[in-house]
Steps between C-alpha positions, in 0.01 A plus 500: 500500500835619631855486372850635548735675261849643471599783266839656427561847357824669397490870414801715402496878509749762396468872545707812513514673836514870582812618682515821701738670741481816707839619628560799732737781404826441691515862624153660494217375719172404327639500143420156365611381159285232337563264214285235334533231234374150422686171493645442154448125525169369636500326836377140504241333721394135504181391677433130550185365659351162584122500557355218710124491453201316635222487239127479525289389203138606569229293336371665184318402183686285246569808285675695776816414692616720790813463712571726801848476652734659753778440747853600599767622258877481549682798348873532420641834374841599364531872428783732402497823702709818497780476759691827446454812288807675364497876449722794417471837669607847388470781751613861519572679826457848346166449321360223719444274198452131578461279192466123536480235226436125532793313344408135555382235742574155631244227553460195719261206479279432801296186549215398724204269535171483686151355498194672356157396374332412170145459379295492188224357290485299176176490298426294191195473275471192278304511173528125465592223742875550429552848344453842658656832593615634833695748701710509814591775747781436752638751750793453738642759740768526764781707647867403509704676768860596420703555819742752347412700190847578354480879470368579849552175697134530602243220503303495173171327417475380139145447378470177300226329307306537183161458340459251218202493266467248219242351276451277203387165369413227752505127432381240751501124478 
């Protein structure tokens, strides 16, 4: 037997990001001052995905039920990224000191979308005609390209996707 399915996932992340600068001494060659900190507020990321799946139900005994599925996945990402890093610099011409400290940052939200793939398996074992237990494993993966990452204006590839594992009571009618 065959079938088709659609699944939707919404995952939100937040994490602090490391900030670092390396600034040359304004007078002396090869005297870099470095400073580092982390973002005080976490940066946000939202991943949305729609899995389109074709399913195959291999013939098994009445006690077992197996479903194998896979297909394309549409990913949409919205992520806050560091745009600028503020710093202060103290230098001394007589001693050659070059001290740099990170003082803050600005952020910008970038968005993108692309297609990836999904696949998985769902297995159930039924003790009676209608009651059993089971588990499912679903994996989807893709890459969303951002044309201009805010800090460097370079192209950035954001890895997207997740692995879902679940299990529990199964009822069939």
